[in-house]
Phi, psi and omega in degrees: 000130180286166179299320179296319178295321177297315179298315180298316178300315180296318179296319178298318182286328176296322180291332183280347180127194185262043181300319180296322179297320179297321179297316179299317180300320179298327181288348185249045182267135178237133173254126178251124181245116182199151178267357180265108183299327178294318178296319180301315181294314181296315181295319179298314180298316182296315182286326176297324178295340178261013174091009179271149167269125189240136172238143183248142174231121181271081178120159185294316181297317178296322179298314179298315180302308182296320181297324182277339178282320181215093191297121177277174176275326182218145176236131172252124188227126174296152179273312184260108178221150175294156183081245177259133183275178183298327179296317179293320177302309182298317180296320179296318181289327176290332181280344182266122181303331181289333185241001185297337181273348186288136175289130180236123179245132174285140172243116184211152174267355181283130180242003186285161183296325180297318178295318179298318180297318179296320179294321179297330182265008187259185180271008180278148176275339182182185182222141171246122183270130177282141357290135186281135170276100189291332176295313178294319180297318180297317178300315179299314182295318176301318180296313180299315180296319179298324179286316184281327179216089182300146177277159169074181181289154178296144180289141176079012179255000000 
């Protein structure tokens, strides 16, 4: 496609609306899995302020269900929850071909060495320690999403 054809294509799509923007927004979806309703509300507000589309799951079983129904780009998951804990959630999502590529971050208030050792041996990509610094977390999540699913057209095409 020539440069003139690209410009014409871009102009036509700009006139039709923000369809390209909607696609980018979909790529920036975060699922938060936690049994603490206050944390869910706070995390959703903080990440929405950074441009993410956020879905909340109150508990591990609900988190696995939602993640497999509409695959997010990133999952933030509490470790200690009634029913199935965060480790089981992460393992279940890694075992599913539809969600095995999704970045999964543990959200925990535990800072002890035993917890760190368990996280290092787990299916999590990283950890966010509560209370979460949402500005830093948002930068990290944007970076992770960009690496796993780059935005926009491929360079040089």
